[in-house]
C-alpha positions in Angstrom: 0.0 0.0 0.0 2.8 2.5 1.0 4.6 1.7 -2.3 1.5 2.4 -4.3 0.8 5.6 -2.4 4.2 7.0 -3.0 3.9 6.2 -6.7 0.5 8.0 -6.8 1.9 11.0 -5.0 4.6 11.4 -7.7 1.8 11.3 -10.4 -0.2 13.8 -8.3 2.7 16.2 -8.0 3.1 16.5 -11.7 -0.6 16.7 -12.3 -1.3 19.3 -9.7 1.4 21.6 -11.0 -0.4 22.1 -14.3 -2.7 24.6 -12.7 0.2 26.9 -11.9 0.6 27.9 -15.5 -3.0 28.9 -16.1 -4.6 32.3 -15.8 -5.2 32.9 -12.1 -8.6 34.4 -12.8 -9.9 31.1 -14.1 -10.9 28.4 -11.7 -9.0 25.2 -12.4 -10.6 22.0 -11.1 -7.4 20.0 -10.6 -6.9 17.4 -7.9 -5.9 20.1 -5.3 -9.1 22.1 -6.0 -11.3 19.0 -5.9 -9.8 17.9 -2.6 -10.3 21.5 -1.2 -14.0 21.3 -2.2 -14.4 18.0 -0.4 -12.9 19.4 2.8 -15.1 22.5 2.6 -18.2 20.4 2.1 -17.6 17.3 4.2 -14.6 18.0 6.4 -15.0 17.4 10.1 -13.5 20.3 12.1 -13.2 18.0 15.1 -11.5 15.2 13.2 -8.9 16.2 10.6 -8.2 12.5 9.9 -11.8 11.7 8.9 -12.8 10.7 5.3 -14.3 13.5 3.2 -16.2 11.3 0.7 -18.0 8.0 1.0 -17.6 8.6 4.7 -19.9 5.8 6.0 -19.0 2.3 5.1 -18.1 -1.2 6.2 -15.8 -4.0 5.1 -16.4 -7.6 4.0 -14.4 -10.6 2.8 -15.2 -12.1 -0.6 -14.0 -14.6 -3.2 -14.1 -14.2 -6.9 -14.5 -17.3 -9.1 -13.8 -16.7 -12.7 -16.2 -18.3 -15.1 -14.8 -21.3 -16.9 -15.6 -19.9 -20.3 -14.0 -16.5 -19.7 -10.5 -17.8 -20.5 -11.8 -19.2 -23.7 -12.7 -15.7 -24.8 -10.5 -13.4 -26.9 -9.5 -11.3 -23.8 -6.2 -11.7 -22.1 -6.4 -10.9 -18.3 -4.0 -13.4 -16.6 -5.4 -12.5 -13.1 -8.5 -14.5 -13.9 -6.4 -17.7 -14.6 -6.5 -18.1 -10.8 -9.3 -20.4 -9.8 -10.3 -18.4 -6.7 -9.2 -14.9 -5.9 -9.5 -13.3 -2.4 -11.2 -9.9 -2.5 -11.5 -7.2 0.1 -14.8 -5.3 -0.2 -15.9 -1.9 1.1 -19.5 -0.9 0.8 -20.3 2.8 1.3 -22.8 5.5 1.0 -22.3 8.6 -1.2 -20.7 11.8 0.1 -21.2 12.4 3.8 -24.6 10.6 3.9 -25.1 8.7 7.2 -28.6 7.3 6.6 -28.8 4.0 4.7 -32.3 5.0 3.6 -30.7 6.9 0.7 -30.2 5.9 -2.9 -26.5 6.2 -3.7 -24.2 3.3 -2.9 -20.6 2.5 -3.5 -18.6 -0.7 -3.7 -14.8 -0.8 -3.8 -13.0 -4.1 -4.4 -9.4 -5.1 -4.1 -8.7 -8.3 -6.0 -5.6 -9.9 -4.3 -4.3 -12.4 -6.8 -1.2 -14.5 -6.4 0.5 -12.8 -9.4 -1.6 -9.6 -10.0 -4.1 -7.3 -8.4 -7.0 -5.1 -9.4 -8.7 -2.2 -7.5 -12.3 -1.4 -8.6 -14.3 1.6 -7.4 -18.0 1.4 -8.4 -21.3 3.1 -7.9 -24.9 1.8 -8.1 -25.6 4.1 -11.0 -24.7 3.4 -14.7 -23.7 7.0 -15.3 -22.0 9.8 -13.3 -23.3 13.4 -12.7 -20.3 15.0 -14.4 -18.3 14.4 -17.6 -15.3 16.7 -16.9 -13.5 18.2 -13.9 -15.3 21.5 -14.0 -18.7 19.9 -13.8 -17.5 17.5 -11.1 -16.2 20.4 -9.0 -19.2 22.6 -9.5 -21.6 19.8 -8.6 -20.1 19.7 -5.1 -19.6 23.4 -4.8 -23.4 23.9 -5.2 -23.8 21.9 -2.0 -21.4 24.0 0.1 -23.4 26.4 2.3 -23.3 30.1 1.2 -20.7 29.5 -1.5 -23.1 30.2 -4.4 -26.3 32.2 -4.6 -29.5 30.4 -5.4 -29.8 31.8 -8.9 -26.4 30.4 -9.8 -27.3 27.0 -8.4 -30.6 27.0 -10.3 -29.0 28.0 -13.5 -26.4 25.2 -13.2 -29.1 22.6 -12.3 -31.3 23.7 -15.2 -28.7 24.2 -17.9 -26.0 21.6 -17.4 -27.2 18.4 -19.1 -25.0 16.2 -17.0 -26.8 17.3 -13.8 -30.3 17.1 -15.3 -29.7 13.6 -16.7 -28.3 12.3 -13.5 -31.2 13.7 -11.5 -33.6 12.1 -13.9 -31.7 8.8 -13.6 -31.8 8.9 -9.8 -35.6 9.5 -9.9 -36.1 6.2 -11.6 -34.3 4.0 -9.0 -35.2 3.2 -5.5 -33.5 2.3 -2.2 -32.1 -1.2 -2.1 -30.5 -3.6 0.2 -27.0 -4.9 -0.8 -28.2 -8.3 -2.1 -30.4 -6.4 -4.6 -28.0 -3.6 -5.6 -26.1 -3.6 -8.9 -22.7 -1.8 -9.2 -21.2 -0.3 -12.3 -17.8 0.8 -13.5 -19.2 4.0 -15.1 -15.9 4.5 -16.9 -15.1 2.6 -20.1 -11.9 0.6 -19.7 -9.8 -1.0 -22.5 -9.1 -4.7 -22.6 -6.2 -6.5 -24.3 -7.0 -9.1 -26.9 -5.0 -12.4 -27.0 -2.2 -12.4 -29.5 -2.8 -8.8 -30.5 -1.6 -5.3 -29.7 -5.2 -4.1 -30.0 -7.4 -3.2 -27.0 -11.2 -3.1 -27.1 -13.5 -0.9 -24.9 -16.0 -2.2 -22.3 -17.7 -1.2 -19.1 -18.3 -3.7 -16.4 -21.2 -4.3 -14.1 -21.8 -6.5 -11.0 -25.4 -7.8 -11.1 -26.8 -9.4 -7.9 -28.0 -13.0 -8.3 -31.0 -12.2 -6.2 -32.1 -9.7 -8.7 -32.4 -5.9 -8.7 -35.2 -4.6 -6.5 -36.1 -1.9 -4.1 -37.5 -1.6 -0.6 -41.3 -1.0 -0.3 -42.6 2.0 1.6 -43.5 -0.2 4.5 -40.0 -1.8 4.5 -38.4 1.7 4.5 -40.6 2.8 7.3 -39.3 0.0 9.6 -35.7 0.1 8.4 -33.0 1.7 10.6 -30.4 4.2 9.4 -27.9 1.3 9.6 -30.0 -1.4 7.9 -27.4 -2.1 5.2 -24.9 -3.5 7.7 -27.6 -5.2 9.8 -29.2 -6.9 6.8 -25.8 -7.9 5.4 -24.8 -9.6 8.6 -28.1 -11.4 8.9 -28.1 -12.5 5.2 -24.5 -13.8 5.1 -25.0 -16.0 8.2 -26.8 -18.4 5.8 -25.1 -17.8 2.4 -22.9 -15.2 0.6 -24.3 -12.4 -1.4 -23.4 -13.2 -5.0 -22.9 -10.8 -7.9 -22.2 -11.9 -11.5 -19.5 -9.7 -13.2 -20.2 -8.9 -16.8 -18.2 -6.9 -19.4 -20.5 -4.9 -21.6 -19.3 -3.8 -25.0 -20.4 -0.6 -26.8 -22.6 -0.5 -29.8 -21.7 1.7 -32.7 -22.2 5.3 -31.6 -21.9 4.7 -27.9 -19.6 7.2 -26.2 -16.5 5.6 -24.7 -15.1 8.8 -23.3 -18.1 10.2 -21.4 -19.1 9.0 -18.0 -22.5 10.7 -18.3 -23.4 8.7 -21.4 -26.0 6.1 -20.8 -25.7 3.0 -23.1 -29.2 2.1 -24.0 -30.7 -1.0 -25.7 -29.2 -4.5 -26.1 -25.4 -4.9 -25.9 -23.0 -7.8 -26.2 -21.9 -9.0 -22.8 -19.4 -11.4 -21.5 -19.7 -13.2 -18.1 -16.4 -12.8 -16.3 -17.2 -14.6 -13.1 -19.0 -14.5 -9.7 -18.1 -12.5 -6.7 -19.2 -14.2 -3.4 -19.3 -11.7 -0.5 -19.1 -14.0 2.4 -18.5 -12.3 5.7 -18.7 -8.9 7.6 -15.1 -7.7 8.4 -15.6 -4.7 10.6 -14.8 -1.1 9.6 -11.0 -1.0 9.5 -11.1 -0.6 5.7 -12.7 2.8 6.1 -9.2 4.1 6.7 -7.9 2.6 3.5 -7.7 4.2 0.1 -8.8 2.6 -3.2 -7.0 3.8 -6.3 -8.9 2.9 -9.5 -5.7 3.3 -11.4 -4.4 0.0 -9.9 -5.1 -2.2 -12.9 -4.0 -5.7 -13.8 -2.1 -6.9 -16.8 -4.5 -6.8 -19.8 -6.6 -3.9 -18.6 -5.9 -0.3 -19.6 -7.2 3.0 -18.2 -10.2 4.9 -19.5 -9.7 7.9 -21.8 -12.4 10.2 -20.4 -11.5 13.5 -18.7 -12.5 12.4 -15.2 -10.5 9.2 -14.7 -7.1 10.9 -14.3 -8.6 13.2 -11.7 -9.6 10.5 -9.3 -6.4 8.8 -8.2 -4.4 12.1 -7.5 -7.4 13.5 -5.6 -7.7 10.3 -3.5 -4.0 10.5 -2.8 -4.3 14.0 -1.5 -7.2 13.3 0.8 -5.6 10.0 1.9 -2.4 11.8 2.7 -4.3 14.3 4.9 -5.8 11.4 6.9 -2.4 10.0 7.9 
């Protein structure tokens, strides 16, 4: 972890310096600026070591079993040659939300293979609320008390397509327990083909074997603000929560560089394997950091404008928590 963190800090240093050469009058939403926004919005004045995003969460142990047919495909990801891969899981809520009776969920995974590893950071939405650093930063700035006047906030919400589309998407989903929650990569990654220098784009998704469904109004009324952990512990006493991981390939015309672009209609998919989340493992992982740039052999980073912002920003906030 320390080795990876030092590597990321080096990347961050070069990235963050870019803003130095830009007109001082223009707001540059680089990793330093995004980290500053998170601290203004979610920072705890009584605890400088606290997380500033996805604050509430818990940990679990899991195993990933690659599908026997995956290695017969044309993709070359040696990590999945291993029969069973230990996985660390962190479930979380969005932002600084503390009530589980909210819609947004996160799932971070660390695949700990014998020869390779992979860190995934996912949400329960297929799209994001921003397609570039400026939209990302302004989305959170709108939530900082007294930073913007109401007219500016209304103008942004009404005129930025990314915000409008994400709000409409959230309106269509409900509040779910973890065994009924899907998780998505949002970014489009690039996958190496066997025997070729070529890579092909795909997003991934983890679909719960129990199906996607939402709590009823009566269930919500009786659920506690900590029902996700409570239900998880009760469920996994009898069996693991299982998710099937699929790669989803774009159709002609689908955007592969826009995290706000919803891929609609039928798409070619490939079953990669099954994640079996087996046991609650406390909350120690809440102090960890999950760098989405930690990719295995055979997988390359997205080309959208947001992806390169994430790891340096996480490195800054993680560093402040030490």
